[in-house]
TORZAZA-333165 format. One record per residue (C-alpha): x, y, z; residue in one letter. Coordinates in pm, whole numbers, plus 32768, in hexadecimal, padded with zeros to 4 digits. Layout:
XYZa/...
***
This chain:
78992DA14913m/77DC2C6C48BBs/76FE2B8B498Cd/77F02A8249ACd/79202B5049EAa/78412BED4B08a/77F12A8D4B8Bl/79652A194B75v/79AD2B654C51q/78952B184D37q/78F929D24D88q/7A732A3A4DBCa/79F12B444E95a/79292A3D4F90e/7A3829824FE8e/7AD52AD25098t/79A12B9450D4s/784C2B4D51B4p/77782BA950A6g/77622C8E4F4Cl/764B2D4B4ED1v/76592DE94D64n/76042F794D47t/750B2F024C69r/74122EC14D7Aa/742130354DF6f/738F30BD4CC7d/723C305A4D25v/728131214E80f/730A324C4DA4w/71B732304CC3a/70D3321C4DDBf/717D335B4E8Cl/7170342F4D4Aq/6FEA33C34D3Cs/6FC334614E6Dr/706E35994E52g/71C535424EF9v/72F835774E2Aa/73C4344C4E0Ak/74FB35154E4Be/748235874FA8t/748C3420502Ev/75DB33B04F7Cv/765734D55035d/75DE3490518Ca/764F33165152i/77C5338B50F1v/77CB3475521Fr/773633C25330d/7792323652C9e/791232865231d/789D31D2510Bi/795632254FD1p/786C32EF4EBEr/78DF31E94DBCa/782C30CF4E6Dd/76D531954E52l/76E1321B4CF2v/77B131374C26t/76E9306D4B48a/76E62EE34B62h/77FB2ED24C77k/77EA2DE14D9Ew/78112E8B4EEFv/77FE2E02503Dd/76BE2DAF5113y/76DF2ED551EFr/76B22FB350D3v/75622F1D50A0l/750A2F5C51FBc/757B30D45209a/7499312050D0v/737F30725174e/73B0313A52C3q/73C9329A51E3q/72AE3244513Av/71D33212525Ea/7243334A52E7a/72013423519Aa/70A833A051AEl/7038337F531Bp/6EC333A452C0d/6EA532BE519De/6DB331A9520Dp/6E30304651D9d/6F7B30CF513Cl/70392F9A50D7f/6F162ED2504Cr/6EB02FF84F8Aa/70162FF74F1Di/6FFF2E994EBBg/6EAA2EAE4DFAr/6F2C2FDD4D42s/70422EFC4CA2i/6F312E0B4BE5g/6E4A2F3A4B8Bk/6F6B30014AF3s/6FF72EF94A36g/71312F044AFEg/71462D734B13l/70D82D4649A6g/717B2BD9499Cf/70902B784AB5l/6F502BDC49AFg/6FF62B1A489Cn/704E29FC4964t/6ECE2A0449E9s/6E6E29EE4884r/6F4028F24815a/6EFD2806492Dm/6DB227394982l/6D5527494AEBg/6DCA28254C10p/6EB027274CC5a/6FA0272C4BA9l/6FA328C44BA2v/6FC028EB4D02y/70E527DD4D07g/719B28804BFFa/719629D84CC7i/72BE297C4DD3p/739A29004CE8g/73742A394C03m/73702B1B4D29m/74E42A764DAEr/75622A714C50r/751A2BC74BE8f/74F22CAF4D33l/75162BF04E96f/762B2AF74ECEa/75FB2AD65053f/74CF29E65056f/744A289A4FCAq/72E528224FA7a/720527304F1Cs/709A27254EE5y/6F8125F54EE8h/6E1925D94ECDq/6D4A2591501Dv/6BFE25964F8Ee/6B5F26324E32p/6BBB27884E28g/6C7427A24F78v/6E0E278F4F66l/6F1327925071r/7077280C5040g/718527CD5143n/729428C45135y/73F7289B51DBh/74D329C151FEf/763E29B65205q/770029E95362p/77362B90538Cg/75FF2BB752BBc/74C52BA55394p/73922C1352DDp/73212D675353t/71A62DB6534Bq/71C42E91522Ca/726F2DA85147f/715C2CB0519Al/70492DB25170e/70BF2DFC500Bt/70E12C9B4F9Da/6F782C695029a/6F212D8C4F40g/6FE72CF14E1Av/6F252B9D4E5Fl/6DCB2C2E4E7Es/6DFF2CF34D30s/6E512BBC4C53v/6CD22B554C03p/6C992CC24BC9a/6D7A2D014AB3m/6CAC2BCC4A0Bl/6B5B2C9F4A4Fg/6AFA2BD44B77a/6ABE2C4B4CEEp/6BED2C634D9Cp/6C6B2B414E76a/6C292B435002d/6DA32B1350A1v/6DD92ABD521Fq/6F412AC152A5i/6FA829F153DAe/710F29FE5469r/7174289054D7v/72DD28DA5546a/73AA2A0A552Fp/742E299B53D7l/730028D4536Cs/71AF296952EBv/706928C7525Dv/6FA42983516Fi/6E3D291B5131t/6D9D29654FBEv/6C3E29544F7Cr/6BCD29864E27v/6A5329C14DCEe/6A6029B74C62q/6B60294C4B69w/6B1D299149F6p/6B292833494Bg/6BFD27DB480Da/6ADF280846F5l/6AA329554777g/6BF529B94748r/6C3229224606l/6AF729E4457Br/6B662B204603e/6CCB2AE94578l/6C392A95441Fw/6B442BD1442Dr/6C6E2CB5446Er/6D512BFF4371i/6C3A2C684265r/6C012DC242E6l/6D672DF742E4r/6D9B2D544184f/6C712E2E40EAa/6D0C2F784185s/6E512F5740F9r/6DC62EE43FBBq/6D02303B3FB4e/6E2130E9402Bm/6EDE30643EF8i/6E0C30B73E1Ce/6DCF31FF3E71g/6F2532343E6Cl/6F6731AF3D11l/6E2A32B63C8Ba/6EC033D83D6At/701833853CA3h/6F9E33843B5Cd/6ED434C43B6Ee/7000356D3C37l/70F335253AFFq/6FE8359F3A27q/6FE536D53AE1r/714436FC3AE6v/717236E33963a/706D37E83948e/712838D73A40l/7258388F398Ee/71B838F33855s/711B3A0738DFl/72643AAA39A3r/73213A833868a/72443B5C3794g/72323C3538C3l/738B3C5338DFa/739E3CC9376Fl/728B3DD33789q/73413E4538A9v/74923E6F3808a/73F63F1536CFe/7331401137A8r/7469405D388At/755940B2375Ea/744141A036D9a/73F142263814l/757842593846e/75AA43023706a/749F44253744a/74DD443938BBk/75C8456138C0s/74E6463C37C6d/739E45F438A1l/741345B739E6a/73BF47363A68n/72804740398Dn/71F145F13A39v/7247467E3B69t/717247B63B5Eq/705846F83AADl/702545FE3BBBe/702246E83CA9a/6F2947AD3C0Aa/6E6A46843B9Cs/6E6946043D04s/6DDD47653D70a/6CCF47743C98q/6C7646123CDEn/6C6D464C3E3Er/6BBB479F3E1Cf/6A9447113D57f/6A8445C93E1Et/6A5C468D3F4En/697A47BE3EBAv/68A0468C3E21s/687B45D63F51h/68264746402Ae/671B47A23F17f/667246523F01k/665946204068t/6564474940A2p/64BB47143F60l/646745B43FC0t/63CC46634111l/631A47474069m/628A46323F80l/622E456B40A9s/61714699413Da/60B946C74010v/605145603FEBe/5FED454B414Ae/5F18468F4140l/5E7845E04007e/5E2044B440B5r/5D8E458441E5g/5EA844EC42E6e/5F484675430Er/5E6A479C4334s/5E8648C54257p/5F5149854362k/6037485B43ABq/606E48484234a/60AE49A74213a/61C449BD431Da/626D48A442B2a/6274493A411Fl/62E94A7341C0r/63F749C542A3r/648F48F54176h/64724A0A4077a/652B4B0D414Fg/665649F84164s/664949E63FC8l/66444B6B3FB6l/67754B7C40A6g/68254A734002l/67DA4B0C3E94i/68314C753F0Bn/698C4BE93F9De/69C74B3D3E4Fl/697D4C6A3D80l/6A364D5B3E4Fd/6B724C7E3E5Af/6B5C4C5E3CE0a/6B6B4DC13CB5r/6CA24DF13D9Ei/6D514CB53CEAd/6D2E4D683BA5s/6D824EBC3C0Dd/6C1D4F283BC2r/6BE34FBE3D05m/6CCA51013D3Bp/6CE551B43E8Al/6BFD52BF3EE9r/6C995354403Ap/6BD5543C4106s/6C3054E7423Ar/6BA454724382f/6BDB540C44E3d/6C4152AB44E6l/6BCA52584646a/6A8452F24619d/6A40524A44DAv/6A9E50EF456Fl/69FD511846B1s/689D514C45FEa/68DD50324509t/69314F2B462Bl/68034FB046F3n/674C4F2845E0d/67E24DD345F0i/67DE4D9C4748e/66A94CF4474Ap/67314BDB4674l/68424BAE476Fa/67614B97488Fs/66654AA647D3a/678A49D047F3r/67F049EA494Ds/69164AD7490Cl/69884C1149C9t/6A074D1D48D7m/6AC94E6F495Cr/6B4E4F76489Fq/6C875050490Bh/6CCB51A9485Ew/6DCD52AA48A3p/6D5E53EF497Be/6DDD54B94851e/6D2054B74711r/6DB453DA4601l/6D6554AC44AEp/6DDA53DC437Bv/6D8F540741FCe/6D6252B74173l/6C5451FD40BDd/6B4B51EE41EDr/6A5850CA413Dt/6B904FEE4103l/6C49501D4255v/6ACF4FE342F5t/6AB94EA04225r/6C254E234282a/6BCD4E6943F1v/6A7C4DB043DEl/6B174C88433Bn/6C274C584444l/6B244C954552v/6A1B4B75448Bv/6B3F4A92447Bn/6B834AA845F0a/6A134A8F4640i/6A0D491D4545k/6B43489845F7y/6B2648D74776i/6A3F4827485Fr/693448AF4949p/69D5495B4A60g/6ADE49E349A8d/6B4A4B464963t/6B7E4C534855i/6C434D8A4879e/6C4E4E87476Ev/6D654FA44784r/6DDA50B446D8a/6F38517A46F9r/70145276466Ca/716A51FB45F1v/724A52FC45C6g/71DC54334522e/717D539943CEd/70CB52434429r/6FBE51A244DAv/6F98503E454Ba/6E454F884579i/6E6A4E46464Fe/6D2E4D2F4676v/6DAB4C5A47A0i/6CEA4B3447FDd/6D0B4A3A4923t/6CA748F74857g/6D6647CA47F0p/6E7148594743g/6EF0481445EAi/7030470E45C5a/716F475C4535a/711A469643FDe/6FDC476543AFe/705E48D443E7q/70EF488D4290a/6FC5487341FCk/6EFE499C4277i/6F0F4A684137a/6EEA49514073e/6DD649603F6Cr/6CB348773F9Ff/6D5647CE40B8g/6C8B476C41DFr/6D2747574346a/6CEE4653443Ev/6C58469345A7d/6CE345CF46C7a/6C0444B346A6d/6C704489453Cg/6B4C44F74483r/6B6545E04376a/6ABE472E437Ei/699947344286e/69C9485D4187g/6A6648BB4030s/6BD048CD40BDg/6C0A4A304054i/6BCC4B0C418Eg/6D414B1B420Al/6DA34B42409Aa/6CBD4C4C4059m/6D5D4D214188v/6EA94CCE4114h/6E644D7F3FCFe/6DA04EC24065i/6EEF4EEA4138a/6FBD4EBF4004a/6EE44FD83F59l/6F2350A44078h/709050614061g/708B4FAD41C3g/70784E5B4231g/6FEE4D4542FFl/709C4C7C4416q/70434B6B44FBl/70D04B05465Fe/703A49B946E0s/707C48544768a/6FAA472047B6a/6EDA475148C5g/6F4848C64929a/6E4049AA4822g/6EB64A63470Da/6F144BAC46C8t/6ECC4C7E4561f/6F674DB44513r/6F084E8043DBl/702D4F7E43BFd/6FB850C742F5l/7054522C429Ep/6F86533E4317r/6F6B53D241CBv/6F4652F54063v/706A53533F80t/6FFC52593E67s/6FEE53023D2Cp/6ED852223CEBd/6E0652D63DF1a/6CEF53CD3D86e/6CFF54B43E89a/6BAB55A73EB0g/6AD354703E5Cl/6A6F54243FCCa/695A5324400Dv/683253D540B7a/67ED535441F8p/669A52EB41D5d/672652204098a/682E5193418Dd/673151404288a/665650944198a/67854FB34126q/67ED4F4A4267v/66714EFF42E0a/666B4E0441AAa/67B54D5F4238f/67344D5B4393v/65EE4CB14333d/66A04BCB4247a/679D4B614371a/665C4B3E442Bq/65B84A434354s/66E8496B434Ea/675C496744ADl/66284993459Bi/659648454600p/646A48014551l/636A48544678h/643549674714a/63F84A1B4597a/628F4A1645E2g/621F48FF4506e/6122482545BCp/616D46EC4649d/60D345C9457Fl/615044A64669g/61BB43484631e/610642584541a/5FFF41B845F5p/603B40464659p/60373F5C4511t/5F0E3E9044F1s/5FAC3D844424r/5F973C3344C0a/60F43BDA4485h/61C73D1B4440p/63193D0043C9a/64663DC1447Cr/64D13EF743C1i/661A3FB34419l/66084107439Ev/676C41B24363v/67A643184325d/6895441A439Bd/6776452D4359n/66B3452C4492e/656545AB43E8e/656844CD42C2l/65BB43A14398r/649543EA4471a/63B444184357w/642D42B642ADm/63F042204411a/62A542A5442Ar/6214424342D8i/62C240EB4306v/623D40C84461g/60DD40FD43F8r/611A3F6B4364e/62443EEB442Ah/63083F034557v/641B3FF44520v/655C405645C1e/665F41694520s/67D841A4453Da/688E42F144DEv/69994247440Ad/69FF40FD436Ag/6AFC40A744BDq/69E240C9459Aa/69003FFB44B8a/69F23ED94491l/6A063ED8460De/68A03F004643l/686E3DEF4529a/69213CE045E8r/685A3CEF471Bs/66DE3D434678w/66F13C624560r/662B3D41445Dp/65743CCF430Ed/65AF3DED425Av/66A83F13426Bi/6659405A41B7v/6790413741ABs/68174261412Dd/693C42454060v/69FE438E40BFm/6A38435E423Em/6B8E4391431Fp/6C3C4275439Dr/6BC4417B42F1l/6AF941D241C1d/69D940F24106g/6AA740374017f/6BA53FDA4137g/6A823F69420Bl/6A0E3E8240EAv/6B623DF640DAr/6B873DB8423Ea/6A153D17425Cl/6A5C3C204159r/6BB03BA24213t/6AED3B2C4348e/6A4339EB432Da/69203A5F4413e/68E23B9A4358l/69223B4F41E0q/67CD3B2F417Fh/67323C5C420Bv/66763D1640FBg/674A3E5E40C6v/66B03F9D4022i/679240C53FCCl/6709420B3FBDv/67E643153ED9t/67D444633E3Ca/68A744073D1Dr/6809439F3BE0h/689B42D83AC9g/693F41873A9Er/6A7041BF3B6Be/69D441A13CD8p/68E840A13C8Ev/6A083FB63BE8l/6ABA401E3D0Cq/69A73FC13E0Ag/69673E5A3D44f/6AEB3E243D6Be/6AD93E313ED2a/69AF3D6A3EB2r/687B3E2E3F31c/672C3DB83EC4d/668C3F0D3E5Ed/66CB40753E19f/65CF41A93E77l/663342EF3DC8q/65F1443F3E6Ek/64F644C63E7Ap/640643A63EA4f/629A43933F17a/622942D2406Da/616441D83FAAd/628D41903EB6e/636B415A4012l/625F407E40A6l/621A3FAF3F53a/63AC3F573F4Br/63BF3F0C40A5v/628D3E294084d/631F3D8C3F49t/64683D20400Fq/63943CBA4146v/62CC3BC7404Br/64193B4F3FB0l/64C73B004107r/63983A57416Fr/63693995402Fl/64E13946404Cq/64B438BE41A2r/63A137ED4142a/6432375A401Bl/654736EA40DEi/6466366E41FAr/637835B640E9s/648F350A4016g/653334954166r/63E8340E41DAa/638E336840B4q/64FA32C6409Cl/64B732364216l/638131CF41C9s/63CF310A40B3a/64ED30744184l/641B301C42A4s/63422F7741C2a/643D2E9B4133g/64D32E4F4270m/63742DDA4302a/633C2CF041E6h/64A32C5E41DBe/64F42C674353v/63BF2C7E442Fl/63092B3E43C3n/64152A5643D2p/64692AEC4550i/62F72AB14585n/633C2943453Ea/648A293745E3l/63FD29D2472Cl/62D628E54720q/63CC27A546F9s/646C28374825v/632D27F648FEr/630026B4486Cl/6460264748B8l/642026BC4A38r/62CF26314A56e/635F24D649BBd/641524674AF6q/638C23014AF3a/6480228D49C8e/659B237A49CFp/6682237B48A1m/67A1241C4921f/685824204A72e/67AC250D4B5Ea/68DE26104B71e/68E5263E49E7m/67892645499Fr/6755276E4AA7a/688527FE49EAe/680727DD489Al/66BA284D490Cl/674A298E49AEg/680B29CE4878a/66D929C1479Bi/660B2A8D484Fe/67062B894886r/67332B8A4704g/65C22B8F46CDg/659A2CDD47C6q/66A52D9A4724r/66132D7445D4v/64CC2E004665q/65672F1D4709r/66132F8845BEi/64A82F6544F1i/64152FF045F8g/6500313D461Ca/64E33167448Ci/637B3140447Dq/635332534598r/6448332444E2f/63973312437Ea/622A334C4411r/62583432455Ah/620835654482d/60A234F64446a/6080349745BEe/60E035BE4659r/5F8D35E246F9g/5F0837314786e/5FEA387E47FBr/5FC838BC4963v/608839484A7Bs/612A38684B65f/6226388F4C77a/636437D74C42l/638A37854D96t/625636AE4D6Be/62FF361C4C43r/641035BB4CFCw/635435094E0Be/62A934384CF2e/63F433D54C7Fl/6478334D4DB0q/640B31D74D96p/647C31BE4C2El/65FE32284C75i/660F31AF4DD5g/668930564D93h/678B30F14CA1r/684B31AA4DA1v/69B131244DE4p/6A2330D14F3Dd/6A8431F65009q/6A0E32D24EF8a/697234134F4Ai/685234B84E6Fv/67E0361A4EB3e/66EF37084E2Da/66B738864E57t/654138A04DA9l/64B039904E87q/63BE3ACA4DE3g/63D33A234C87a/62BF3A084BBEt/628739B44A3Al/617C39BC4936l/619B38834868g/6154371A4848y/61A2365549A4p/61C434F64930d/62C6356C481Fl/637E363848F7f/63A935244A08d/6412343748E3q/65123547487Ca/659B358849FDl/659834064A38a/666E33C1492An/678134DE498Fl/677434584B0Bv/679532E14AA1l/68B333434998n/695D340E4AC0a/692732C84BB3l/69CA31C74AB6d/6AEE32B54AB5a/6B4C330A4C0Ci/6B6D31954CB0g/6B7B31684E2Dp/6BA632714F08g/6B5D338B4E0Ag/6AA934A94DE9r/696735464D1Av/68CE369A4D38r/679836FE4C8Ev/675E38714CA8e/6665398E4BF9a/66B53AE64BDFe/66263C2D4B2Dr/66CF3CC349CDd/662E3DD5495Ag/64DF3D5948C8a/65423BF748F1d/656A3AC54A01w/66B63A1C49EFl/669338BD4A74v/680638194A9Aa/686836C14AF3v/69C836B44B76d/6AB435994BECd/6C27354A4C58d/6C4E34134B57g/6D2734164A4Dp/6C9634F94962g/6C7A350347EDv/6DAB34D74736p/6DF835FB462Ae/6DBD35164502e/6C5734B94547r/6BDC360845C9r/6B61365D448Bn/6A9F35224433a/6A3034D3458Di/68B4353E4539f/68AF348A4407e/67C433524420p/689231FE4430f/69BB32A044B5v/6A2F32484613t/6B72323C46F9s/6B0430F547CAk/6B962FC34784d/6AE02EBF467Ep/69AD2E5F46F9g/698A2F714813a/68BD3068475Fg/67EC309A4652t/686D31F745DBg/671D329F45E6m/66F93334471Ag/679F348B46D8l/671A34984587a/65B0344B4609i/660435744736a/665E367F4622r/6529363D454Ce/644536764679i/64FE37B746E0a/64E03820456De/636E37D64597l/634838CD46A3h/63FC39C945E3g/653839C4468Bg/66A438E64671s/677F37F346F5l/68F9382C4701r/6A29379447A5l/6AB438A34883g/6BE038B04964h/6BB237D84A8Fs/6BD6387F4BE7r/6C3037244C9Bl/6D2A36AB4B91g/6C7235DA4ACDg/6B56360349DEa/6A4B373249CBr/69103722490Bf/6861386D48F8e/66E33865487Fm/666039C8483Cr/64DE39F94849i/64333B214811p/633C3B974926r/62313C2C4814t/61983B8546E4e/62A43AB5461Bp/63163B2744CAr/62A33A2B43DEq/
***
């Protein structure tokens, strides 16, 4: 409905109704309720229920309703917010603050004085919102206006309506940047009210014209720049589209040609391709696993030799390490050779007659110390009767040992392993290895006999090894004419059952060539020794504890994160790097990514082959996160050649380290990446400082000199009272405007200069308590706290090592930023808490928050969300620079009070520079 039509409707209604109210007047009540967490529908439902008022009279836009509807709305709003201080004045003030009556601001800017503005308000109210009163204003004295309000019969003004009107009238100067007006209400009759308005300050016409011209120029420049950018982007996109279209056409032609060729050969090559792919995949997996398993102990053996040469290990320690890792390599080599002989049919069966229970019992007694060293319980159950068999004693023993060692690898301390043997009918036997471990998931069970595969434990970690143990057991069973079965479920343990004939009937068996017991015992001992080297923890195996690396002596060590699923290699790398830097470690890529998000390392040294998330996946994940994409990453790989290097650089890693490698090489590559990271930060900081220094110098030359002259003129004008050139009111207004403008330019230049030079003026690093610094800041922020606002701090026990004056500046910037956001009655909370090796100092507020489109640029210099003229856009940029000088960071977090939350992370130790 147009405004003219609405006015006609209003005039017609006034002839039959004591007064009308437009539903647009209710919008301010709904908005205020929502700001206090009260839903509009809650109040509407109460009015409809208690007052018998149609819902349409409350929710229909731009509808004229009876005066009693307004009274009902006021009553329910008061009931919904019983504890709100000065409720209806606050509602009236919120109209002007939120722009709810934007036409008042436009009217105020278009008119010259307060008398004309306040004189126009009643007519506007009557035409658009309230049709039940008439009012007029006249000026009593300069800055004092009096309004006479006369209400229609049947529409006596409620106290809520008068308080709301007073709030609106007080906010009119505030919309122009001046202090709010003082409004007094006096009832002179049931239907007559006198409202007196005292205006302390009213912006002059000259100031408004200058402000309007400045805004027009800024808007024109912004729009012009936007148009030029859009035109350039359009041209670039057109060129890109043409290139892509040409590329698409070429690719389409190539795809069509390749598809035709593949279709022609598909029917003949399908079976061969499938077999070759399976063989190639198995071969690649085998060589990758074996390369990894060989080079890890080789790296540790070389490290033992190097440390022996440098005198960092005693001969006894080095010999223990070499024997341990050599035994692991020997076991792996023997396993590979045996499997190769079985796979090529060059290992015939050599059956001999023996008692199965006696042989297995003696063998398991030899391996029981291995289980005990890993805090496992091993039990044996044999039949009361003898269990004679005629089988290949060495291979059967080897198969059972593989099953037992496999169980030892996978289950956890405190679990149990049982080995049973029993007769099955008259001509077969069954050997069972039962554990109480985490079990094997259904999708993994089909892979138990797959060559070169490695299973995954309950934590998602791949067990180290060549991946041929269970495949060998399966082959040994098949050589005897038997089989291997598995019964398991996730979380319910596992049972491996080896089904064998009592007597070998294979035509390939070489009867009468039984292996001598001492030779068999030697092979068993070698197998147990190799398993012991691979499975028993370092210190349990008898190797002396070398301890952790001594604390670094560097003045500014870096943060290094070491990632490897091999516990011993991970510990060795951490100890080597820990000589010079602060080190944390993680068992795989996923754990490393989670730790990096909170610890913020400078460099990550990561193995490539890991469960859950491998090294390449870790690099790709880091490069997608803004706060981690500049972390240096060194990948450690057992593979040689171009392929792994290209794959790593495609994922955007920074360097490669190929196994085996020496400690000096590891440290050198880490130091190189640390220097590169620091050089990068220094270049960024230096470039920013040079830019800002040039800018501040230019502004000082172009702006400070005329501003100083301007301020001198202000003082002369104020002293020249004998021969005034202007009227007193105009002269005072001009002086105030000139002085405010000069002070603002001085603040901007001062902020830029501090931002440019604070790196050189940091002072001496000392230890200081946050509670003391907070007390020092109170005089600075006290006058900026809005009316009835709450500022609370929880900083007890927080002590930092850094630059107190710079930290004060950063904290003050964050707090003042929050105070500017909340307004009267708001809340700001400052708190500090330990977060790992850091202090997390947070400033939280309940203001409007930061819009999503500004979050990415909020810390950039000269970017501000405040109104033009209200901020320099330097406070958050300076705070971030100061946090980084302390080796920390500043980020925009998620508010706990509903507004904005800025989190400054400061290390509790020496900063990383």
